[in-house]
C-alpha positions as CSV (number, residue, x, y, z in Angstrom):
1,M,-84.0,90.9,141.2
2,K,-87.5,92.3,142.1
3,K,-89.8,89.6,140.7
4,L,-90.4,88.8,143.5
5,L,-82.8,74.9,153.7
6,S,-83.1,72.5,155.3
7,F,-80.9,72.9,158.3
8,L,-78.4,69.9,158.5
9,L,-80.7,67.3,157.1
10,I,-81.5,68.9,153.7
11,V,-79.2,71.2,151.9
12,C,-79.5,73.0,148.6
13,A,-78.8,70.6,145.8
14,F,-76.3,73.0,144.2
15,A,-75.1,74.7,147.4
16,A,-74.0,71.3,148.6
17,V,-71.2,71.2,146.1
18,L,-70.1,74.8,146.3
19,S,-66.8,75.4,147.9
20,F,-67.9,78.9,149.0
21,T,-64.2,79.9,149.3
22,S,-63.7,82.6,146.7
23,C,-64.8,86.3,146.7
24,K,-62.0,87.0,149.1
25,K,-61.6,90.3,150.8
26,K,-59.5,92.9,149.1
27,T,-56.5,92.0,151.2
28,V,-56.5,88.5,149.6
29,K,-55.5,88.1,146.0
30,V,-58.4,87.6,143.5
31,S,-58.9,87.2,139.8
32,E,-58.9,90.3,137.6
33,Y,-60.9,91.4,134.6
34,D,-59.4,94.1,132.3
35,I,-62.1,94.7,129.7
36,N,-62.0,97.0,126.7
37,V,-65.2,97.3,124.7
38,T,-66.7,99.5,122.0
39,Y,-70.4,100.0,121.4
40,D,-71.7,100.6,117.8
41,S,-75.3,102.0,118.0
42,Q,-75.8,101.4,114.3
43,T,-75.2,97.7,114.4
44,R,-76.2,97.2,118.1
45,T,-72.9,95.4,118.7
46,L,-70.3,95.5,121.4
47,T,-66.9,94.4,120.4
48,G,-64.3,93.8,123.0
49,V,-61.2,92.2,124.4
50,E,-61.2,90.7,127.9
51,N,-57.8,90.4,129.4
52,F,-58.4,88.0,132.2
53,T,-56.0,87.1,135.0
54,Y,-57.0,83.9,136.8
55,Y,-55.8,83.5,140.4
56,N,-56.2,79.9,141.6
57,D,-57.5,80.1,145.1
58,T,-58.6,76.5,145.1
59,D,-56.8,73.5,146.5
60,N,-56.5,71.9,143.0
61,E,-54.5,72.4,139.9
62,I,-56.6,73.9,137.1
63,S,-56.0,72.9,133.5
64,D,-59.2,74.4,132.0
65,L,-61.2,77.6,132.7
66,K,-64.9,77.8,132.0
67,F,-66.8,81.0,131.3
68,N,-70.5,81.7,131.2
69,L,-71.6,83.3,127.9
70,Y,-74.9,84.8,129.1
71,G,-75.3,86.8,126.0
72,N,-75.9,83.6,123.9
73,A,-79.3,83.2,125.6
74,F,-80.6,85.9,123.3
75,R,-79.8,84.1,120.1
76,E,-82.7,82.8,117.9
77,N,-82.4,79.1,118.5
78,A,-81.5,79.2,122.2
79,K,-82.7,76.2,124.2
80,Y,-83.3,78.3,127.3
81,K,-85.2,81.5,126.5
82,P,-84.3,84.6,128.6
83,V,-87.9,85.8,128.5
84,S,-91.0,83.7,129.4
85,Q,-94.0,83.7,127.1
86,S,-96.0,85.7,129.7
87,Y,-93.5,88.6,129.5
88,S,-92.5,88.3,125.8
89,S,-94.7,91.1,124.4
90,K,-93.6,93.5,127.1
91,A,-89.9,92.6,126.6
92,Y,-89.8,92.5,122.8
93,Y,-91.4,96.0,122.3
94,D,-90.6,96.0,118.6
95,G,-91.3,92.4,117.7
96,A,-89.0,89.4,117.7
97,S,-85.3,90.4,118.0
98,Y,-82.2,88.3,118.5
99,G,-78.6,88.7,119.7
100,G,-75.8,86.5,120.8
101,M,-72.2,86.4,121.9
102,S,-69.5,85.1,119.5
103,I,-66.0,84.3,120.6
104,E,-63.5,85.5,117.9
105,G,-60.4,84.0,119.5
106,V,-58.6,83.3,122.8
107,E,-54.9,84.1,123.2
108,N,-52.3,82.4,125.5
109,C,-54.0,79.1,125.6
110,A,-53.7,75.6,124.1
111,G,-57.2,75.6,122.7
112,W,-60.8,76.7,123.3
113,N,-64.3,75.7,122.4
114,V,-67.9,76.9,123.0
115,G,-70.3,74.2,124.3
116,G,-72.5,73.6,127.3
117,E,-76.2,72.7,127.2
118,D,-77.0,75.8,125.2
119,E,-73.8,77.0,123.6
120,N,-73.4,79.0,126.8
121,I,-70.0,77.9,128.0
122,L,-66.6,78.9,126.8
123,T,-63.9,76.3,127.8
124,V,-60.3,77.4,127.6
125,T,-57.5,74.8,127.8
126,L,-54.5,76.4,129.4
127,L,-50.9,76.0,128.1
128,S,-50.0,74.4,131.4
129,A,-51.8,73.7,134.6
130,V,-52.2,76.5,137.2
131,Y,-51.4,75.4,140.7
132,P,-52.9,76.8,143.9
133,E,-51.9,80.4,144.6
134,Q,-50.6,80.8,141.1
135,S,-52.0,83.0,138.3
136,V,-52.3,82.8,134.5
137,K,-53.4,85.4,131.9
138,I,-55.5,84.9,128.8
139,S,-57.2,87.3,126.4
140,I,-60.7,86.7,124.9
141,N,-61.8,88.5,121.8
142,Y,-65.6,88.6,121.5
143,T,-68.6,90.3,119.9
144,L,-71.9,90.8,121.7
145,T,-74.9,91.4,119.4
146,L,-77.8,93.0,121.3
147,A,-81.4,92.2,120.7
148,K,-84.0,95.0,120.9
149,V,-85.4,93.9,124.2
150,N,-86.3,95.4,127.6
151,H,-84.1,93.1,129.6
152,R,-80.7,92.8,131.4
153,T,-78.8,92.7,128.1
154,G,-80.3,94.5,125.2
155,V,-81.2,97.8,123.4
156,T,-84.4,99.4,124.8
157,A,-86.2,102.5,123.4
158,N,-84.1,104.9,125.4
159,T,-81.1,103.0,126.7
160,V,-78.6,100.2,126.2
161,N,-78.6,97.6,129.0
162,L,-75.2,95.9,129.4
163,G,-75.7,93.4,132.2
164,N,-73.7,90.2,131.8
165,F,-72.0,91.7,128.7
166,Y,-68.7,89.8,128.9
167,P,-67.6,86.2,129.4
168,V,-67.9,85.5,133.1
169,L,-65.8,82.9,134.9
170,C,-67.9,80.1,136.3
171,A,-68.0,79.8,140.1
172,Y,-65.7,77.0,141.3
173,T,-67.2,74.1,143.2
174,T,-66.0,70.8,144.5
175,E,-67.1,69.3,141.2
176,G,-65.4,71.9,139.1
177,F,-66.7,75.0,137.4
178,A,-70.4,75.5,137.7
179,E,-72.2,76.1,134.4
180,C,-75.3,78.3,134.6
181,N,-78.2,77.8,132.2
182,Y,-80.1,81.0,131.5
183,Y,-83.6,80.2,132.8
184,A,-86.3,82.9,132.3
185,C,-87.4,82.5,135.9
186,G,-85.3,84.2,138.6
187,D,-81.6,85.2,138.4
188,P,-79.6,82.3,136.8
189,F,-76.2,83.6,137.8
190,L,-73.5,82.5,140.1
191,S,-70.2,84.4,140.3
192,E,-67.2,84.9,142.5
193,C,-65.8,88.2,143.3
194,A,-63.0,89.8,141.3
195,D,-61.4,93.1,140.6
196,Y,-62.5,95.0,137.5
197,K,-61.1,97.6,135.1
198,V,-63.5,98.4,132.3
199,T,-62.8,100.8,129.4
200,L,-65.9,101.7,127.3
201,T,-65.9,103.6,124.0
202,M,-69.4,104.8,123.0
203,P,-70.8,107.3,120.5
204,A,-70.5,111.0,121.1
205,G,-73.5,112.3,123.0
206,Y,-73.9,109.1,125.1
207,S,-73.3,108.8,128.8
208,A,-73.0,105.7,130.9
209,A,-74.1,104.6,134.3
210,A,-71.5,102.1,135.6
211,S,-70.9,99.7,138.4
212,G,-67.4,101.2,138.9
213,K,-65.9,104.6,139.7
214,T,-64.8,106.7,136.7
215,V,-61.0,107.1,136.7
216,S,-60.6,108.7,133.2
217,E,-62.7,110.2,130.5
218,T,-61.8,111.5,127.0
219,S,-64.0,112.8,124.1
220,T,-63.6,113.4,120.4
221,S,-66.2,114.6,117.9
222,D,-67.1,111.0,117.2
223,C,-66.9,109.2,120.5
224,K,-66.3,109.2,124.3
225,K,-64.0,106.8,126.1
226,C,-64.4,106.2,129.8
227,T,-62.5,103.9,132.2
228,Y,-64.0,102.5,135.4
229,T,-62.6,100.4,138.2
230,L,-64.3,98.3,140.9
231,S,-62.8,95.9,143.5
232,G,-64.3,92.9,145.2
233,A,-67.3,92.6,142.9
234,R,-69.0,89.5,141.5
235,D,-70.3,91.3,138.4
236,F,-69.9,94.6,136.5
237,A,-72.7,96.3,134.5
238,L,-73.3,99.4,132.4
239,V,-76.3,101.3,131.1
240,L,-75.8,103.7,128.2
241,S,-78.1,106.4,126.9
242,D,-78.1,109.7,124.9
243,K,-81.0,110.9,127.0
244,F,-79.8,110.6,130.6
245,K,-80.2,113.4,133.1
246,T,-78.4,112.9,136.5
247,V,-78.9,114.0,140.1
248,T,-76.2,113.2,142.6
249,Q,-75.8,113.1,146.4
250,S,-73.0,111.9,148.7
251,V,-74.0,109.5,151.5
252,N,-71.3,108.4,154.0
253,G,-68.6,109.1,151.5
254,V,-70.5,107.2,148.7
255,D,-71.4,109.0,145.5
256,V,-75.0,108.1,144.7
257,N,-76.0,108.9,141.1
258,Y,-79.5,108.7,139.8
259,Y,-79.8,108.5,136.0
260,Y,-83.2,109.1,134.5
261,Y,-85.0,110.5,131.5
262,A,-88.7,110.2,132.4
263,D,-89.0,110.6,136.1
264,V,-91.3,113.5,137.1
265,N,-89.8,113.7,140.6
266,P,-86.1,112.5,140.3
267,Q,-85.2,114.1,143.7
268,A,-87.7,111.8,145.4
269,S,-86.1,108.8,143.7
270,L,-82.6,110.0,144.7
271,T,-83.7,110.5,148.3
272,A,-85.1,107.0,148.5
273,A,-81.8,105.6,147.1
274,C,-79.7,107.6,149.6
275,E,-81.9,107.0,152.7
276,S,-82.0,103.2,152.0
277,L,-78.3,103.0,151.4
278,D,-77.7,104.9,154.7
279,Y,-80.2,102.7,156.6
280,F,-78.9,99.4,155.3
281,G,-75.3,100.4,156.0
282,K,-76.0,101.4,159.6
283,T,-78.3,98.4,160.2
284,F,-76.5,95.5,158.5
285,G,-72.9,96.6,157.8
286,K,-70.8,99.0,155.7
287,Y,-71.4,99.4,152.0
288,V,-68.0,98.7,150.5
289,Y,-68.1,100.3,147.0
290,P,-67.2,103.9,146.3
291,T,-70.3,104.7,144.1
292,L,-73.9,103.5,143.6
293,S,-75.7,104.1,140.2
294,V,-79.5,103.9,140.2
295,V,-80.6,103.8,136.6
296,Q,-84.0,104.3,135.0
297,T,-84.2,102.1,132.0
298,G,-86.4,99.9,129.8
299,F,-87.0,96.6,131.7
300,C,-89.8,94.1,131.5
301,Y,-89.7,93.5,135.3
302,G,-89.5,96.0,138.1
303,G,-85.7,96.1,138.5
304,M,-82.4,94.2,138.5
305,E,-79.4,94.4,140.8
306,Y,-75.7,94.4,140.0
307,P,-72.8,95.4,142.3
308,A,-73.0,99.2,142.7
309,L,-75.6,99.5,140.0
310,T,-79.4,98.9,139.9
311,M,-81.7,98.9,136.9
312,I,-85.2,100.4,137.6
313,S,-88.0,100.0,135.0
314,D,-89.2,103.2,133.4
315,E,-92.8,101.9,133.5
316,L,-93.2,101.9,137.3
317,T,-95.6,104.2,139.2
318,T,-94.2,106.7,141.6
319,D,-94.7,104.3,144.6
320,G,-93.5,101.3,142.5
321,N,-90.4,103.2,141.6
322,I,-89.6,104.0,145.3
323,Y,-90.2,100.4,146.4
324,T,-88.1,98.9,143.7
325,I,-85.2,101.3,144.3
326,V,-85.2,100.3,148.0
327,H,-85.5,96.6,147.2
328,E,-82.7,96.6,144.6
329,N,-80.5,98.6,147.0
330,A,-81.0,95.9,149.6
331,H,-79.5,93.5,147.1
332,Q,-76.2,95.4,147.4
333,W,-76.0,93.5,150.8
334,W,-77.8,90.3,149.8
335,Y,-76.4,89.3,146.5
336,A,-73.5,91.7,145.7
337,M,-71.5,91.9,149.0
338,V,-72.9,88.6,150.5
339,G,-73.5,86.2,147.7
340,S,-75.6,83.0,147.7
341,D,-76.8,80.2,145.4
342,Q,-79.5,82.1,143.4
343,L,-80.1,79.0,141.2
344,N,-81.2,76.7,144.0
345,C,-82.0,78.9,147.0
346,A,-83.5,82.0,145.5
347,W,-85.3,82.9,148.8
348,Q,-81.9,83.4,150.5
349,D,-81.3,86.7,148.8
350,E,-84.8,87.6,147.5
351,G,-86.6,86.9,150.8
352,L,-84.0,88.8,152.8
353,A,-84.0,91.7,150.3
354,E,-87.8,91.9,150.6
355,Y,-87.6,91.8,154.4
356,S,-84.8,94.4,154.4
357,S,-87.1,96.6,152.4
358,L,-89.9,96.1,154.9
359,M,-87.5,97.1,157.7
360,F,-86.5,100.3,155.9
361,F,-90.1,101.4,155.3
362,E,-91.0,100.5,158.9
363,S,-88.3,102.9,160.1
364,H,-89.3,105.6,157.6
365,P,-93.0,106.2,158.0
366,S,-93.0,109.2,155.6
367,Y,-93.3,106.7,152.8
368,S,-96.6,105.0,151.8
369,F,-95.5,101.5,152.7
370,T,-96.1,100.0,156.2
371,R,-95.1,96.8,157.9
372,T,-98.7,95.7,158.3
373,G,-99.5,96.5,154.7
374,L,-96.5,94.7,153.2
375,I,-97.0,91.6,155.4
376,G,-100.7,91.6,154.5
377,T,-100.1,91.9,150.8
378,A,-97.5,89.1,150.8
379,T,-99.7,86.8,152.9
380,K,-102.8,87.4,150.7
381,S,-100.8,86.8,147.5
382,Y,-99.2,83.6,148.9
383,R,-102.5,82.2,150.1
384,S,-104.0,82.8,146.6
385,Y,-101.1,81.1,145.0
386,Y,-101.4,78.1,147.4
387,S,-105.2,77.8,146.6
388,V,-104.7,78.1,142.9
389,Y,-101.9,75.6,142.7
390,N,-103.7,73.1,145.0
391,Q,-106.6,73.2,142.5
392,I,-104.3,72.8,139.4
393,F,-101.8,70.2,140.7
394,G,-103.8,68.6,143.6
395,E,-101.1,69.8,146.0
396,A,-99.0,72.9,145.9
397,N,-95.3,72.5,146.1
398,T,-94.3,75.0,148.8
399,S,-90.7,73.8,149.4
400,M,-88.2,76.7,149.2
401,N,-85.0,75.0,148.1
402,R,-85.3,74.1,144.4
403,N,-83.6,74.8,141.1
404,L,-85.0,77.6,139.0
405,K,-86.0,75.2,136.3
406,E,-88.4,73.4,138.8
407,Y,-90.7,76.4,139.1
408,E,-93.9,76.1,137.1
409,S,-94.1,79.8,136.5
410,E,-92.8,83.2,137.6
411,Y,-96.0,83.5,139.7
412,E,-95.0,80.5,141.7
413,Y,-91.4,81.7,141.9
414,S,-92.3,85.1,143.2
415,N,-94.6,83.7,145.9
416,I,-92.0,81.2,147.1
417,A,-88.8,83.3,146.9
418,Y,-90.3,86.7,147.7
419,N,-93.5,86.4,149.6
420,K,-92.9,83.2,151.6
421,G,-89.3,84.4,152.2
422,L,-90.6,87.7,153.7
423,I,-93.3,85.9,155.8
424,M,-90.6,83.5,157.2
425,F,-88.2,86.3,158.2
426,D,-91.1,88.2,159.8
427,M,-92.2,85.2,161.8
428,L,-88.6,84.5,162.8
429,R,-88.3,88.1,164.1
430,Q,-91.5,87.8,166.1
431,S,-90.3,84.5,167.5
432,I,-86.8,85.5,168.7
433,G,-87.2,89.2,169.1
434,D,-85.7,92.3,167.4
435,D,-82.3,92.2,169.1
436,K,-81.5,88.6,168.3
437,F,-83.0,88.9,164.8
438,L,-80.9,92.0,164.0
439,G,-77.9,90.4,165.6
440,G,-78.2,87.3,163.4
441,I,-78.4,89.4,160.2
442,K,-75.4,91.5,161.2
443,K,-73.4,88.3,161.9
444,Y,-74.5,86.9,158.5
445,Y,-73.1,90.0,156.8
446,A,-69.9,90.1,158.8
447,N,-69.1,86.4,158.4
448,N,-69.9,86.2,154.7
449,I,-69.0,89.5,153.0
450,Y,-67.2,88.8,149.6
451,K,-68.2,85.1,149.9
452,L,-70.8,82.8,148.5
453,A,-72.8,81.9,151.6
454,S,-74.7,78.6,151.9
455,C,-78.1,78.3,153.4
456,D,-76.6,76.8,156.6
457,D,-74.3,79.8,156.8
458,L,-77.4,82.0,157.1
459,L,-79.3,79.7,159.5
460,G,-76.3,79.2,161.7
461,C,-76.1,82.9,162.4
462,F,-79.5,82.7,164.2
463,I,-79.2,79.2,165.7
464,G,-75.7,79.9,166.9
465,G,-77.0,82.8,168.9
466,G,-78.7,80.5,171.3
467,N,-82.0,80.5,169.4
468,D,-83.7,77.1,169.1
469,V,-85.2,77.7,165.7
470,E,-84.1,74.6,163.7
471,G,-87.6,73.3,163.6
472,F,-88.9,76.7,162.6
473,F,-86.6,76.8,159.5
474,N,-87.3,73.2,158.6
475,S,-91.0,73.7,158.5
476,F,-90.8,76.6,156.1
477,I,-88.1,75.3,153.8
478,E,-89.4,71.8,153.5
479,G,-92.9,73.2,152.8
480,K,-94.6,71.8,155.9
481,I,-95.9,75.0,157.4
482,V,-99.4,76.2,156.6
483,I,-99.6,80.0,156.2
């Protein structure tokens, strides 16, 4: 999301326990979601059935499945608020509003309950244990009530954002299923890849931008029903509206669709989406999904990434819109196709997405962003943050591996994950040269597509290429370097 390691000795606290074995390539069996949902615009509710097939790719027998209920973060008495106080007025455009996700029942199980730190985890006890390389099917009936909020999940003035709209299986670690608390700062999600089939029924007159490819569509006088599929994805998202206009272009066999309602130059936005998709594919590795939806919507931040879909705020300037489209497209590589631990090593995808954006603009001088300008802006912002936090706390914490809850503010988070991450990758590139730098990134993509990559997986792609950069990485990640 645009809000903008120690090698061997220090590892990410959370990444240290991750098995990083799921999100297999399509030739390997994965879990499957078959979701059927209906949206009611009058009640702002999404009612649905999730038919989930769990494939056990672990080395252990599994007796319980755990699912993240991200929608419960929007209920009135949530312990962890999805929006910080500084963004509250921008997000809640019509005053306080609440939502939540209720589980109506689970079929083909011995029992279930909703718990976790913040009523955010559905635990399903299976009828019998599932052994490695075996599967089990369950059905979850649920209702998602949407708040009126410019956020990942909510009703905005012009759209309905359906990010994280279904119970999502927790990523599996050596300590079991990892439960994610919904911190306002950063992207508090960790998912493994699966195959999706999603059927959406929405009011007549609405259209939907989706992560998946449309495989069927029927309409009546009252409603429209669409079915989408997507393989090898760690999430699935939708954005609905009765105001959407669309422009479309094909890039290397990928259908790029730009959905908008208030863009004075939609063709420029579509061009940026297409050119960046083409550049990243040729520079890092192939884009694996059949479509890409870029969607203008109500959003309190600049944008948000999902596999094959990016949300772009409708309040951005023309240049801001272009930059955010490029940054969020970079996340298709660094988050969607190559996953990482966003809760504890946010710089791993955010810093790399920022630097990928810089590389794109560097190679496309027709845009108003330059390498010098982007590095200068990031450095100036980071130094200001360092100065302010030194004054407030006596010493600024500039370490890069920390849990999202440890950041004092979104200001600190953006300077560490985005700006320091960008500066680090630029200095690495200057240190080892363009060829070795690009070779390391390509290797990182090739080795980790469909996986959850650890920090060491990333660093090893540069160090393994004969580059003596262990000390370089340590100085940045441990917060020892002075910028």
